[in-house]
C-alpha positions, 0 to 999 in steps of 0.5 A, a space after each residue: 500500500 502506498 502512502 496516498 492510500 493510507 492517507 485516503 483511509 485516514 481522511 475517511 476516518 477523520 471525515 467523521 469530524 464533520 458530523 461532530 462539529 458543533 457537538 464536540 470541541 475540535 480537541 475532542 474529535 480524536 476521542 471518538 475517531 480513534 476508538 471507532 477506528 480501533 473497533 472497526 479494525 478489530 471487527 475487520 480482522 475477526 470477520 472471517 471467523 465471526 460465525 464460527 466463534 458465535 456458534 461455539 459461544 452459543 454451544 458453551 452458553 450454559 455449559 458451566 465451562 469457560 470457553 475462552 481457549 476454544 473461542 481464541 482457537 476458533 477466532 485464530 487470534 488472542 481475542 474474539 467477539 461472541 456476538 453476531 452483531 456488526 457495526 453495519 447491523 447496529 447502524 441500521 437500527 438507530 433507535 437501539 444503536 446505543 444499547 446494541 453497541 454496548 452489547 457488541 463491545 461487551 461481547 469482546 474478550 476481556 483483553 479487547 474490552 480493556 483496549 476500548 475502556 482506555 478510550 473511555 468508550 462507554 462515555 463516548 457512546 452515551 454522549 454521541 447517543 444523546 446528541 443523536 449522532 451515534 448511528 451516523 458515526 457508526 455508519 461512517 465507519 462501516 464504509 471503512 475497509 480495514 481488512 488485513 488483506 486490504 490494509 496490512 498491519 504495517 500500513 495500519 500503523 501509518 493510519 493510526 499515526 496519521 490520526 494521532 498526528 491530527 488529533 495532536 494538532 487539534 488539541 495542541 499536544 505534541 504528536 512526537 510524544 506518541 510516535 516516531 517517523 517510520 524511516 527514523 525507526 528503520 535506521 534505528 532498528 538496523 543500527 541496533 541489530 546489525 552486529 547480531 545478523 549471524 546470531 539471529 539467523 540461527 535455528 530456534 532464535 528467541 529474542 525479547 524487545 522492550 520499549 519503555 516509552 512505546 507510544 503506538 508501538 511503531 518501534 516494537 513492530 519494526 523490531 519484530 519485522 526486521 528480526 523475522 525478516 532475517 530469520 522467519 523461524 525466529 521468535 520475537 517477544 515484544 514488551 512495552 510501557 506507555 503512559 498515554 491511554 490512547 497510544 497504549 490502547 492502539 499499541 495493545 490492539 496492534 499487538 493483539 492482531 499480530 499475535 503478540 501477547 497484549 499483556 506485555 504492554 504495561 500501562 503507566 509511568 515507567 519510573 514510578 510503576 515499572 511494568 517489567 520490574 526484574 525482567 531483562 531483554 535482548 534489545 531495548 529501544 526508545 524515543 522518550 519525550 524531549 525535555 519533559 520534566 519528571 516532577 510528578 514522579 520526583 518522590 518515587 525516583 528520589 526515594 529509589 535513588 537514595 534508598 536503593 542506590 546502585 541496587 536500584 535503577 537510578 543509582 548513578 545520578 539524577 538529572 535536572 527536574 526539567 528533563 527525564 531523558 537520562 532517567 529512561 536510559 538508566 531504566 533501560 540499562 538496569 534491564 540489560 542481560 548479564 554477559 556470561 563467562 563465555 561472552 554470551 548474553 548481554 543486551 543492546 540499547 538504542 535511544 533517541 535524544 536531543 543534544 542536552 544529554 550529551 553535555 548538560 550539567 557541569 562536573 559532579 552534576 547528575 547528568 555528568 555522573 550518569 555519563 561517567 557511569 556509562 563510559 567508565 563501564 564501557 557501555 557506550 558503543 556509539 553516537 549517531 548525529 542525525 539531520 535536523 527537522 526529522 521529527 514532527 514536533 521539533 526541528 532541533 538536532 537529534 542523536 542516536 545513542 547505541 549502548 551494549 554490555 557485550 562490545 566486540 573486542 575491537 570496540 572495547 574501550 572505544 566510542 564511535 561518533 558518526 556524523 549523519 547530518 547530511 544524510 537526508 532528502 527534502 519532503 514534498 510536503 512538510 508535516 509539522 516540524 518535519 521537513 526532511 526524511 531519510 531515504 532507503 539509500 541514506 539508511 543503507 549508507 549510515 548502517 554500512 558506515 557505522 558497521 565499518 566505522 573503525 576501518 573508515 576512521 583508519 582509512 584517510 582515503 575513504 570518501 566518508 573518512 571525515 564523517 567518523 571519529 573514534 575516541 577512547 572512553 576517557 577522552 570524554 572525561 575532564 578534571 574541573 579544577 578551581 584556580 585561585 588567586 590571592 586576595 590583595 587589598 589596599 586600605 582607604 577612607 573615602 565617601 564610598 567608605 562612609 557609605 559602606 560603613 552606614 550600610 554594614 549591618 555588622 557594624 551598625 548594630 554595635 553601640 560604637 557605630 556613631 563614634 566609628 563614623 565620626 572617627 572615620 570622617 576625620 581620616 577622609 582621604 587617607 590611605 594605607 598600604 597594609 592592613 596593620 597600618 590601617 588598623 592602627 590609624 583607625 583605632 587611634 582615631 576611634 580612641 581620640 573620638 572618645 570611643 572604644 575599639 570593637 573586638 571579634 572576628 565579625 567586626 574585623 571582617 566587616 571593617 575589612 570589607 568597608 575600607 579594603 580596596 582590591 588591587 594588584 598592588 595591594 597587600 596579599 592577605 593571609 589566613 594561617 600563614 597561607 594566601 587567602 583566595 579572592 573569590 572575585 578572581 576565582 576561575 575554573 578550568 577543564 583539564 583533560 582526564 589523565 593530564 597532570 593538573 599542575 603541569 596544565 597550570 604551569 603551561 596555560 595559566 602561570 604565563 598570565 597570572 604567576 601567583 595562581 594555584 589550584 585548590 585540589 580539594 575542589 577538583 571534580 571529574 566530569 564527562 561530556 560528549 561534544 559531538 558537534 565540536 568534533 565534527 566542526 569544519 571552519 567555514 571562512 567568511 565570504 570575501 568583502 568584495 563578493 558581499 559588496 557586489 551582491 549589495 550593489 546588485 540588490 540596490 540596483 534591483 530595488 531602484 528598478 522596482 521603484 521606477 516601475 512603481 513611480 511610472 
């Protein structure tokens, strides 16, 4: 089926909006259209065995035996409907449409009913019936041919995604939170599975796949399709979890139709209510929402981090509250299969991120600690930079992170960075923010380049040599050093000094404050090179004014703030015989991991500020992965002459246009 056909079918389903207009808000159209599309699809799938199932249901009506397994076998699927009713028959009796539709839905197996319940379908039936629209809406869907031989499962996914995209547009939601463009998924699954091609072709191969933010299930379906394409006899078990009820229902119904176990798709938040706790998987992939905060599950996540530590999912660290992307990655890493003594087992992970997880967070922050944990455990295999404007809900740059705990020997201790930002073609028609797409040739090029990355990086003659770079894990680490310089002060009494004296709370609360002010006025314009000289002169002035000199560290500190003036020619202040650091001159430097910080200081800092030193007690280790910096290519500015010529041409064009207007 070509794209125009599934768009045509999606248009047919969405045409129901014409009936709903006035009785429903635009943002609520999807609450009717999506569940009716699912219902119609289920009906079309069950159509060949409807009579047989109804007969068996009638036979077991009063038998006292649970006929569930007989009905499943008769339907040929993991779900069924015991009724002889159809949407067409229901639409032909407008007066009884609501009652008959409820009976029809109630005749589905429990797993199918659960799908429709997530759409709050019973409420929509009642609302449509009250508005006199129910039989009309049903009639619209009876004309929608969604039989599997007309609309294969793969194409049904496109129809659902198109409907969700429209629903999201109407309700100002983010469509990209629910699904990922199919060509992006194709690249992702091929990068994930490529190294295992031979193993997947072995007889009796069984593989488990998890998507903890599965949306409508597009990634799970693509993994199932690819593995069975490599080995028709392979068994693929897919698992997922989804928070959005409509997306969850569509994913679950899709898996039921494909013969997968719908119970493997959990509903709820993966962080606070892990639907697959203590399970491990061969492959994991996800496109979690970009930049979405995790405030709603803050208590549960922080509790697991603090109480379970490394025994839990989030022991490495917690990212900032406004982006939970790295929580998803930790959640997936926790579900990797262990590698056995013979090198078997293990897992592979692919996840889509924006640029933030690559570098957000300074040394010691949650994000940096998570990156450190991943790299020091040698789990990061590679990062692929994708073109911008690939996704429906954002035009920003995105990246695939590929992780595994069973790296090949030549990859151990190393990370592949691959620049695929130029692998795209322009779409004929934009969809939201999506203006670019990947062709089959682009996907093949990137997969081949990733598989040959080490060889390409070593071959300077390779045409794509500049698109691949190989780094050691530790190359992404750095020491965040604190560079201190001594506090140097000279001392003086000026108008500013008197103003600072009046503003100092520590001094103004003293009973001697008025006397201090008078004494300081008598020294207006005086300056001293050392603290001792200043204190002697100030003390004498206070005594002469009839006051007593206050004592105590708080007073001395406050007084120094009032009369001290920073300057390179001032006296170096000491604390316990050591130079006191000047907070205003404090600086930070990132020193590559493994380099001697003192040597760095001597080479890079001392030529400019010879009195600087490192406070080693404040040194922190951080990790960041600056992908774009490593692939940066200098573009020289255009010659001034070229710009000048272009400006003159534009001026001449404007003059010509003005002459036309004034004729």
